[in-house]
C-alpha positions in Angstrom: -72.3 -15.6 8.6 -74.1 -18.8 7.6 -72.7 -22.3 7.9 -74.4 -25.2 6.1 -73.9 -28.9 6.1 -75.2 -31.1 3.3 -75.2 -34.8 3.0 -73.9 -36.2 -0.3 -74.5 -39.7 -1.6 -72.0 -42.1 -3.2 -72.4 -40.3 -6.5 -71.4 -36.9 -4.9 -75.0 -35.6 -5.2 -76.2 -33.4 -2.3 -79.3 -35.2 -1.1 -80.2 -33.3 2.1 -79.2 -30.4 4.4 -78.5 -31.2 8.0 -80.6 -28.4 9.5 -80.7 -29.7 13.1 -77.1 -30.6 13.9 -76.2 -30.2 17.6 -72.5 -29.8 17.0 -70.1 -29.5 14.1 -66.4 -29.8 14.5 -63.8 -29.3 11.8 -60.0 -29.9 12.0 -58.5 -28.3 8.9 -54.9 -29.1 7.9 -52.8 -27.3 5.3 -51.5 -29.9 2.8 -52.9 -32.7 5.0 -56.0 -34.7 5.6 -58.7 -32.7 7.4 -61.4 -34.2 9.6 -65.0 -33.5 10.4 -67.6 -34.6 12.9 -71.3 -33.9 13.2 -73.6 -34.7 16.1 -77.3 -34.8 15.5 -80.6 -36.3 16.7 -81.0 -40.0 15.6 -84.4 -39.2 14.2 -83.1 -36.3 12.1 -84.2 -36.5 8.5 -80.6 -36.5 7.4 -79.5 -39.2 9.8 -80.9 -42.0 7.6 -78.8 -40.8 4.7 -75.5 -40.8 6.5 -74.5 -44.4 5.6 -71.5 -46.1 4.0 -70.4 -44.3 0.9 -72.0 -41.0 1.9 -70.2 -37.9 3.0 -70.7 -34.2 3.7 -70.1 -30.8 2.1 -69.6 -28.0 4.6 -70.0 -24.4 3.4 -69.8 -21.0 4.9 -71.8 -18.2 3.1 -71.9 -20.4 0.0 -68.2 -21.2 -0.2 -67.2 -24.8 0.3 -64.8 -25.1 3.3 -64.5 -28.9 3.4 -66.0 -31.9 1.6 -65.3 -35.6 2.2 -66.4 -39.1 2.9 -67.9 -40.6 6.1 -65.6 -43.0 7.9 -67.3 -43.6 11.2 -70.9 -43.8 12.5 -71.8 -43.9 16.2 -75.2 -44.2 17.8 -75.5 -43.5 21.5 -78.6 -44.4 23.6 -79.1 -43.5 27.3 -79.5 -40.3 29.3 -78.6 -38.5 26.1 -79.5 -40.1 22.7 -77.7 -38.9 19.6 -76.0 -39.9 16.4 -72.4 -38.9 15.8 -70.9 -39.3 12.3 -67.3 -38.5 11.4 -65.1 -38.5 8.4 -62.2 -36.9 6.5 -61.9 -34.5 3.7 -61.5 -35.5 0.1 -57.7 -34.9 0.3 -57.7 -38.3 1.9 -57.7 -39.8 -1.6 -54.2 -38.7 -2.1 -53.3 -40.7 1.0 -55.1 -43.7 -0.4 -52.9 -43.8 -3.5 -49.3 -44.9 -3.8 -46.7 -43.8 -6.3 -45.2 -46.8 -8.0 -42.2 -46.2 -10.2 -44.2 -47.1 -13.3 -47.7 -45.5 -13.2 -49.2 -48.1 -15.5 -47.6 -51.1 -13.8 -47.3 -53.8 -12.9 -44.7 -54.8 -13.9 -42.6 -52.1 -12.2 -39.2 -53.1 -13.5 -39.0 -50.5 -16.3 -37.9 -47.7 -13.9 -36.5 -47.5 -10.4 -38.4 -44.2 -9.7 -41.1 -42.1 -11.2 -39.0 -39.0 -11.7 -40.6 -35.6 -12.7 -38.8 -32.3 -13.1 -40.3 -28.9 -13.8 -42.5 -26.1 -12.3 -43.8 -27.4 -8.9 -47.5 -27.1 -9.8 -47.0 -28.8 -13.2 -45.1 -31.7 -11.5 -47.8 -32.1 -8.8 -50.6 -32.2 -11.4 -48.8 -34.8 -13.5 -48.4 -37.1 -10.4 -52.0 -36.7 -9.5 -53.2 -37.3 -13.1 -51.1 -40.4 -13.7 -51.6 -42.0 -10.3 -55.2 -41.0 -9.3 -56.8 -38.9 -12.0 -57.8 -38.9 -15.7 -54.6 -40.6 -17.1 -54.2 -43.2 -14.3 -55.0 -46.9 -14.8 -58.8 -47.3 -14.8 -59.0 -49.1 -11.5 -56.9 -46.5 -9.8 -58.8 -43.4 -10.9 -60.7 -41.5 -8.2 -64.3 -41.2 -9.5 -65.1 -37.7 -10.6 -61.6 -36.3 -10.0 -60.5 -33.5 -12.3 -57.5 -31.1 -12.3 -58.2 -27.5 -11.4 -57.0 -24.5 -13.3 -53.3 -24.5 -14.1 -51.5 -21.4 -12.8 -47.8 -22.5 -13.2 -47.2 -21.8 -9.5 -43.9 -22.5 -7.7 -40.3 -22.9 -8.6 -38.5 -25.7 -10.4 -38.3 -28.9 -8.5 -37.7 -32.6 -8.9 -40.0 -35.3 -7.6 -39.0 -38.9 -7.1 -41.7 -41.4 -6.5 -41.3 -45.0 -5.3 -44.3 -46.5 -3.4 -44.7 -43.6 -0.9 -48.2 -42.2 -0.7 -49.2 -39.6 -3.2 -50.0 -37.2 -0.4 -46.4 -37.6 1.0 -44.8 -37.0 -2.3 -47.0 -34.0 -3.1 -46.2 -32.4 0.3 -42.5 -32.7 -0.4 -42.8 -31.2 -3.9 -45.1 -28.4 -2.7 -42.7 -27.5 0.1 -39.7 -27.5 -2.2 -41.5 -25.5 -4.8 -42.2 -22.5 -2.5 -44.5 -23.8 0.2 -47.5 -24.1 -2.1 -50.9 -25.3 -0.9 -53.0 -28.1 -2.4 -56.2 -30.0 -1.7 -59.1 -32.0 -3.2 -62.5 -30.5 -2.7 -65.9 -31.1 -4.2 -66.9 -28.8 -7.1 -70.4 -29.2 -8.4 -70.9 -33.0 -8.7 -67.2 -33.8 -9.1 -64.0 -33.5 -7.2 -61.2 -31.1 -8.1 -57.5 -31.2 -7.3 -56.4 -27.6 -6.6 -52.9 -26.1 -6.2 -52.6 -22.5 -4.8 -50.1 -20.0 -3.5 -50.9 -18.9 0.0 -52.4 -15.3 0.0 -50.3 -12.8 1.8 -52.8 -11.3 4.2 -50.1 -10.3 6.8 -50.8 -6.6 6.4 -54.6 -7.1 6.7 -55.0 -10.1 9.1 -53.1 -8.8 12.1 -53.7 -9.9 15.7 -52.6 -7.8 18.7 -53.7 -6.5 22.0 -53.7 -3.0 20.7 -56.0 -3.9 17.8 -58.4 -5.5 20.3 -58.5 -8.9 18.5 -56.0 -10.8 20.6 -57.2 -12.2 24.0 -54.2 -14.2 25.1 -51.0 -16.0 23.9 -48.1 -18.1 25.1 -44.8 -19.3 23.7 -42.8 -22.5 24.1 -39.3 -22.7 22.6 -37.6 -26.0 21.5 -34.1 -26.8 20.3 -33.6 -28.1 16.8 -33.2 -31.8 16.1 -30.6 -31.2 13.4 -28.7 -28.0 12.3 -25.9 -29.6 10.4 -27.0 -32.0 7.7 -24.8 -34.5 5.8 -26.4 -36.2 2.8 -24.9 -39.3 1.1 -25.6 -39.6 -2.6 -25.1 -42.4 -5.1 -22.0 -44.6 -5.2 -20.6 -47.1 -2.7 -17.7 -47.1 -0.2 -14.9 -44.6 -1.0 -16.6 -43.7 -4.3 -19.7 -42.4 -2.7 -20.4 -38.6 -3.0 -21.4 -36.6 0.1 -23.0 -33.2 0.5 -23.1 -31.1 3.6 -24.9 -27.9 4.7 -25.2 -26.0 8.0 -27.9 -23.9 9.6 -25.4 -21.4 10.9 -27.7 -19.5 13.2 -29.1 -22.7 14.7 -25.5 -23.8 15.5 -24.7 -20.5 17.0 -27.9 -20.6 19.2 -27.9 -24.3 20.2 -24.6 -25.9 19.2 -23.9 -28.3 16.4 -26.5 -31.0 16.1 -25.6 -33.4 13.2 -27.9 -35.5 11.1 -27.4 -37.9 8.1 -29.7 -38.2 5.1 -29.3 -41.3 2.9 -30.0 -40.3 -0.7 -28.2 -43.1 -2.5 -31.0 -43.0 -5.0 -29.6 -39.9 -6.7 -26.4 -38.1 -7.6 -28.1 -35.0 -8.9 -26.7 -31.9 -7.1 -29.9 -29.9 -7.3 -31.9 -32.8 -5.8 -29.4 -33.3 -3.0 -29.5 -29.7 -2.0 -33.3 -29.7 -2.2 -33.2 -32.6 0.2 -30.7 -30.8 2.5 -32.9 -27.7 2.6 -36.0 -29.8 3.6 -34.0 -31.7 6.3 -32.6 -28.5 7.8 -36.0 -26.8 7.8 -37.9 -29.7 9.3 -35.2 -30.1 11.9 -34.9 -26.5 12.8 -35.8 -25.3 16.3 -39.4 -24.2 16.8 -41.5 -21.9 19.0 -45.0 -23.0 19.7 -47.4 -20.1 20.3 -50.9 -20.6 21.6 -53.1 -17.6 20.7 -56.7 -16.7 21.4 -57.9 -14.3 18.7 -61.2 -12.3 18.7 -63.3 -11.5 15.6 -63.7 -7.7 15.0 -65.2 -5.7 12.2 -61.8 -5.3 10.6 -60.5 -8.9 10.8 -62.8 -11.9 10.6 -62.1 -15.6 10.1 -62.8 -16.8 6.5 -63.0 -13.2 5.3 -59.6 -11.6 6.0 -57.8 -14.9 6.7 -58.3 -18.7 6.2 -56.3 -21.9 6.0 -53.2 -21.3 3.9 -53.2 -17.5 4.2 -50.2 -15.6 5.6 -51.1 -13.7 8.8 -49.3 -11.6 11.4 -49.3 -11.9 15.2 -48.0 -8.9 17.2 -46.8 -9.7 20.7 -44.4 -8.4 23.3 -41.9 -10.9 21.8 -42.3 -9.2 18.4 -44.1 -10.0 15.2 -44.7 -13.5 13.9 -45.7 -13.8 10.2 -46.4 -16.9 8.1 -49.0 -19.4 6.8 -51.9 -20.7 8.7 -51.0 -24.4 9.0 -54.1 -25.9 10.7 -57.4 -24.7 12.1 -60.0 -26.1 14.5 -63.6 -24.9 14.1 -66.5 -25.9 16.4 -70.1 -24.7 16.0 -73.0 -25.3 18.4 -76.4 -23.6 18.4 -75.8 -22.3 21.9 -72.2 -20.9 21.6 -71.9 -20.3 17.9 -68.5 -20.4 16.2 -65.3 -21.3 18.0 -62.1 -21.1 15.8 -58.5 -22.2 16.6 -56.1 -21.5 13.7 -52.5 -22.6 13.8 -49.7 -21.1 11.7 -46.1 -22.0 11.2 -44.3 -18.6 11.1 -40.7 -18.4 10.0 -39.4 -16.4 12.9 -40.0 -13.8 15.6 -38.3 -10.5 16.2 -34.6 -11.0 16.5 -34.6 -13.6 13.8 -35.0 -13.2 10.1 -38.5 -13.4 8.8 -39.1 -15.3 5.5 -40.3 -18.5 4.0 -39.6 -21.5 6.2 -36.8 -22.8 3.9 -33.3 -22.8 5.2 -30.8 -21.2 2.7 -28.5 -23.8 1.2 -25.6 -22.3 -0.7 -24.0 -23.6 -3.8 -21.6 -26.6 -3.2 -17.9 -25.9 -2.8 -15.9 -29.1 -3.8 -13.0 -30.2 -1.8 -11.0 -33.3 -2.4 -10.1 -35.5 0.6 -7.2 -38.0 0.5 -5.7 -39.5 -2.6 -7.0 -40.2 -6.0 -9.2 -43.1 -4.8 -10.8 -41.1 -2.0 -14.3 -39.6 -2.5 -14.9 -36.0 -3.5 -16.8 -34.4 -0.7 -18.9 -31.3 -1.4 -18.9 -29.1 1.6 -21.0 -26.0 1.6 -19.7 -22.7 2.8 -21.7 -21.3 5.8 -24.5 -19.0 4.5 -23.9 -15.3 5.5 -27.5 -15.0 6.8 -29.8 -18.1 7.0 -33.4 -17.6 5.8 -34.7 -19.2 9.0 -33.1 -20.9 12.0 -36.2 -22.1 13.7 -39.8 -22.9 13.0 -42.7 -21.4 15.0 -46.0 -23.0 15.4 -48.8 -20.6 16.3 -52.1 -22.0 17.6 -55.0 -19.6 17.8 -57.9 -20.5 20.0 -61.0 -18.4 19.7 -63.7 -18.5 22.3 
């Protein structure tokens, strides 16, 4: 197992390998901005190259794990003298771009929203291309950014952009489209926007005391913040349309906790129920599990499992299965590799296991009041919710 750190210049060329780093720390996030930090001697040959506009490419056994620009440089002199440089991964460029309603604006008055409907990956690529990639305005294009191979991944979704960050919008679309993964990473001397479906490694990447690769774990359970959602669509006053949906199991376990979602920007039924599903899932109760895994010949980090893969944790509470949501990695010459993955499983034993999307049934219309009263769409309670709480699993390897 070989880790390498290369310095890249402002043109994305690898100009030196950091062979004498004293510590490397990575915080990887699924569908988020990852972070990196390198500690090295100030007289290192690579130190002089780590300046504004530079960055790093971190690889394991030749595979790029993370790449991204430098954002902080610290030099310390005293009892211990060292240089510490830190930065983010290239996914940060999605956070540095907004989604105006008219991609080629200003002016922005031609449309209220930048609306796209279709297969999730196709919609995501279109947003990236028009707001940061090859078809964006010249001054908004991210240098060297290309779109990865199209795989038509995900289900049909609708995106609605109006000055939120591109990262925020893509996260919503990816989640609604089946919990897809995405990132920007360096490929050759350019950057590539990639969309992927998490691998199901749950049958291979298992952690348990019996298998000898689970040192410790703990659980913390929390109540939901909302388990009955009401969404207001377009219209005003008594003419406004409302949609409602419950998380029936959450209500049974914790009682009814209501929340309101203002979506006056749309009257589309599919969009409203997409939003209700997101609200109920994000507001569902969660269990936080801290776990210390151990590498074995059978299961090893970045071989059997990695960020975005689906894994299984077997405990006395039952089995927990879902996608690795975040991961902390720390390497030092003395202690070697320390890994702390985090996953967000759908459920533990006693609850249904599935994708972390609350089932939202088709709307059942009921008319309230007289002819001038609004038509309120109330959903029938689902017979079996896909998930009633979210579980966050943190793995800490030592």
